[in-house]
C-alpha positions, -999 to +999 in steps of 0.1 A: -235+054+024-228+056+062-223+088+083-192+095+103-187+124+126-154+139+134-147+166+160-120+192+152-113+222+167-133+253+153-101+272+145-089+243+124-123+241+105-122+276+096-087+278+085-094+247+060-126+265+048-107+295+043-081+277+023-109+261+002-109+225+014-141+206+012-136+188+045-160+161+039-143+155+005-109+155+022-120+129+050-133+105+021-101+107+003-080+101+033-100+073+048-099+057+010-064+059+013-061+045+048-081+014+036-061+009+006-027+012+023-039-015+049-052-037+022-016-035+004+001-042+038-021-073+043-016-084+008+020-079+011+022-102+043+003-130+025+028-130-004+057-131+022+041-161+036+038-176+001+073-168-004+087-182+027+068-217+017+085-221-015+117-243-019+151-231-022+170-232-052+201-252-049+234-234-047+247-221-080+213-223-099+213-187-105+247-190-120+238-218-141+208-201-157+225-168-162+255-188-180+229-207-202+211-175-213+244-159-220+257-188-241+224-192-264+230-154-276 
């Protein structure tokens, strides 16, 4: 595990401790959340790039597929 130091005002630290927060644990949770959020954002950007590379369907394709599906039932 790596060590990270953060300076916060003393009154904030005391307030968090009085409220029962484990500051170290809260920081670990928040940093994990930030990493997950950034990974999700990057994955979404990659997916959008892949979608843009897909060929477009000819006009009327959706209507045709819906009609075929409805007629099959």
